[in-house]
N, C-alpha and C positions, 0 to 999 in steps of 0.2 A: 504494500500500500504506500501511496505517496501522500505528502502532507503540505498544505498551505495554511497560512495564518492571516487573519484580518488585523490590520493596524487601526487602532481607534482614531476616528476622524470627527467624532462628535455626533454622527447621525443617530446613534442608539444611546445618546446621553452618556457617552463614555469619556467625555472630557470635562464634565461638570465639576466646578470648583477649582479648575486649573486656569490661571490667568491666560488670556489669548496670546500674550507675549511669549508664553512658554509652550504653546501648542506644537509649534514646529519642532522644537527641541525634543519634546516627548515622542512625536511621531517618527522623527528621524532616528532617534535613539533606538526605538523598537525595530525600525527597518534595518538598521545596522546590526542589531543583535541577531535578527533572523538571518541576515546575510552571512554572519560569522558561524552560524550553526547549520551544517549541511543537511541535517534531518529535515529542515524546512526547505521545500523546493520553491515555494512562491509566497509572496505577500499580496494582500488584497485590500481594496476599499470598496465602499458602496457608491453608486452613482445616484445621489439624492441631494436635494437642496433644503428640505424641511425635516426636522427631527421626527422620530417615532418613539413611543406609540401615539404621540400627538404633536402637531406643529408647535414650536416654541421659539423663544429668542435665544436658546442655547446654540452653540456653534455647530455648524455642519460645513466641513471644508470640501471644496469641489474636487471631484475625482481625477480629472485629466490634468489639472494643475499639479496634483500630488503625483501622478504618474511620472511627469517630467522631473519633478524634484527628487523622487525616489531613485529615478534612473541615474541621477547625478551623484547620489551619496551612497550607492551600493554598487557592487561589482559582480555578484554571482547570482543572487536570488532573482527569480522571475517575478514579473509585475503584472497584476491583473485587477480587473474591476468586476464586481458581482452585483448587478451587471449594468453595463451602460444602457441607457434608454435610447433607442434609435431615434425617436422623434424629438429629443432635446437638442439635436444638432443636425445640420445638413449632412447626409452620409458621405458625400464626396469630401466635404471639409473635414469630417471626422476621420476618414481614411487617410487624409494628408497629415493630420495631427498624429495619428497612430504611427504612420511611417516615420515621422520625425522622432517620436519617442523611441521607436525601435532602433533608430540610428544612435540616439543619445545613450541608450542602454546597451549598445553593442549586441543587439539581437535577443533581448530578454523579455519582450512584451507578449502578453496574452490579451486577446480581445474577447471580453465577456460582453454579450449583447442580448437584449431582450426587447419585448414590446412595451414595457412600462405599465405601471399599475397605480401609482400613488396620486389619486385624483386631486387632492388638495394642492400639491405643488404644481401639477400640470396647469390647473386653472389660475393659480396665483402668478405663475410666470407667463401667462398669456398664450399657452399652447392649446387652450380648449381641453376637451377630454373626449376624443372620438370613441365611437363604439369599438368593442374588442376586435371585430373583423377588420376594421380599418387600421388599427394599430398593428395587427399582425401582417396585413398587406404591406404596410410601410417597412416592417421588419424584413420581409422577404425581398423587397426591392432593394433595401439598403445593403443587405449582405451580398446581393448580386453585384452591386456597385463596388463594395469592398474588394471582392474577389478579383474583379476586372482590373481595378486600379493597382492592387498589390501584385498581381501575377503578370500583368502586361504593361503596366505603367500608364494606361489610358482607359477611359470608360465613356461609352455612349449608351444611354438608356432613355427611351421615351415611355416612362411608366405612368401609372395612374396617379401616383403620389409624388414621384421624384423624376426630374428630367435633367440629364447631364448630356452634354454634346461635346465630346472630345476633351473631357476633363483629364488633366495630366497629373501624374504622381511620380515626380523624379526628385531625388533618388527614390527608387522603390525600397521597401523594407529590407533590412539585411537578411531576414528569414525569407528565403526565396520561395520554397515550396515545402509542404508538409511531408511526412513520412510516406513511403510507397504504399498505395492502397487507400490513402486518405482522400479527403476532398480537395487537397492542394489549394489551400486558401492563402498561402503566404504567411502572414501572422496567424498563429494558431487561434482558431475561432471557437469560442464557447457559446453555444446556443442555450440560454438559461430559461427554464420554465417547463412545465409539464403538460401544457395544453395538448390533448390527445389527437385532435384532428389536424391542427395546423402547425403548432410549435414543434411537435416532434417530427412532423413531416419535413419542416424546414431543416431541422437538425439532421435528419437522414440525408438530405441533399447537400448540406453545407458544413456541418459541424465536425471539428476535430475532437471536441469534448461536449458532453451534455452536463447539465446540473439541474437536478430535480429532487423530488421528495426523498428524504433520507431515512424514512422509517422502513423496516423490512417489507411490510406489506405494500406500501406505496412504491418503493423502489422496484420491487419485482413486477408490479403491474405496469408501471411506466416503461420498464425495460422491455417487456413483452410487446408493448405497442410500438416502441421504437424499432424493435426487430422486424415487425410486420412492415413498417414503412420502409425500412432498408431493403427488404425483399422486393417490395413494389418498385423501388427506384433503381434497383441493381447495385446497391451499396453493400460493402462488406461490413456487417454489423460489428464484428470484432475490431474494426479499425477506429471506432469511436470510443474514446475513454469516457466512462460514466462516473460522474462525481456527485457529491452532495455536500451541503453545508451543515456544520454541527456546532451548536452552542455548547461549550464545554463548561461544566461546573464540576470540578474534581476535588476530592479530599482524600486524605490518607485513611479516613474511616467515615462512617455515616454522620458522626457529629460534625466533622469538619465540612462535609458536604452541606449540612444544614447551616453552618456558620456562613458559608459562601452565599447560600440562597438568601439568608437574612441580610447580608451586606448588599446584595443585588436589590432587594426590596427597599432598603434604606437609600440606596443611590437613586432609585426612581423617585422616591419621596422627596429627596433633596432637590430634584429637578422639577418638582411641582406636579408630578403625575398624581391623578386622583386616586384615593385609596382603593376603590373598586378595580381600577385598571391595574394598579400595582399587584393586587391579589391575583388578577387574571394572568398577568405576565409571569408571576412566580409559579402559579399552578401549571401553566404551560411548560415552563422550564423543567419541572419535576418529571414530566413524562418523556423527555427526550433521550435519545440513545447515548449521548456522551455526558450524561449526568450521573455521578456515582463515584465509587472508588476506582482506582486504576484497573483492578481485576474485572470489575463489572463493565467498565468501558471497553476493555480489550475484548471481552467475550462478545459484546454486542457488535463491535466493529468487525470482528472475525466472521460473525454471521452475515453481516452486510457484504464483506469481501467475498464470501461464498456465493452471493447473489450477483457479483460483478461490480460492486462499488469499490473502485481501486484508487480513488483520489478523494481524500477528506479535506475540506476547507474548514478550518476551525476558527471559532470566535470565543475570546475570553473577555467577558464584560469588564473585568477588573484590570486589564492589561496596563492601563496608564497609571495605575496606583500600586499594583502589587504583582510581582512576577512569580510568586511561589506556586501558583496553580500551573502556569506555563512550565516552570521547572519540573514539577512533579510529572506532568504529561510527557515532557521530554525524557525523563529518567525511566519511567515505568510503562508508558503506553506505546510510544513510538518504537522503541527497540523490539517490542513483541510483534510488530506489524510491518516494520520497514522493509521495503524491497531492497535488492541490490541497487546501488546508485546507478542512475540512468543519465549520465552526463551527456551521452550522445542522442538522447531522445528527440531533441529539437534541432539536431543538426549542428552546424558550426558554432563555436564560441568565437567572438570577435575580440581582439585586443588592440587598443590604440596606444601610442606612446604615452607613458606616464600613468596608464590605467592598469588595474589588476587583471 
């Protein structure tokens, strides 16, 4: 199994109480820490503008600005967003931004992309909130534009939602093509979401990675549907890496797990979340696969690995304040599940003068 970790950016109220002048120092420090620990293959942020579980005046730092910044302060770890909302940026422009980040990072970018869902921020930023079918149609057209620009350097598309006419992307990303048998997207593309009729169909056509429901039942069901779509489009199902996101609440024993859950409740309360919503969030956390002792978490992730979940993207709510949970996960969970290092999985590593 491979592992990624979210860097707190504020969206989930995970920088509350830290002065904004210190935010970048905290984020950069955690990014460098992951970069120095080879068990972490990737670092991630969310592409959102307003906090959850409710919009607030607490910080939420913008994802693609962070991508470029992380590219400059790290040298090994891969960089992803879970996931970029297609409609928040023109796809030809976003493809160009991503190509530049891939250059800056020396070929370490992952492109997480989805149709978007957070209605409050859509409307607040003037994007409207189209019906789901339109958002998914935009996703399909956008990933087509990505592929054309990244693999050929040019794109022309007269779509229903996006029109480009000889758009150029030079230099192209350093990551030229994906592994043999994949969708050959250039920058590895993560199609996030579990919509069964459309999203997973788009994934079968374009994705190098998927990211959907991380429960055993949900993961197995979505995987079966993805397999059917792959058969229909003539894609090798095994060429798509299937991943899930996991909120980790880990303790050496049950008491320590409860202590962390209480801390999480207190953190939400400090941020002004209503008591009923706090209770709802904590109750949801208790039911998730990566909540428990190291032994419990390993057992659940092994079950998921048996179903084909081979890439876990982890989130630690306390990361900006306390590293002990991450350290425990690194000591006792990752070694039980870690694959042989896959240095060559994404092709060439690029080195520039003065860089690692």
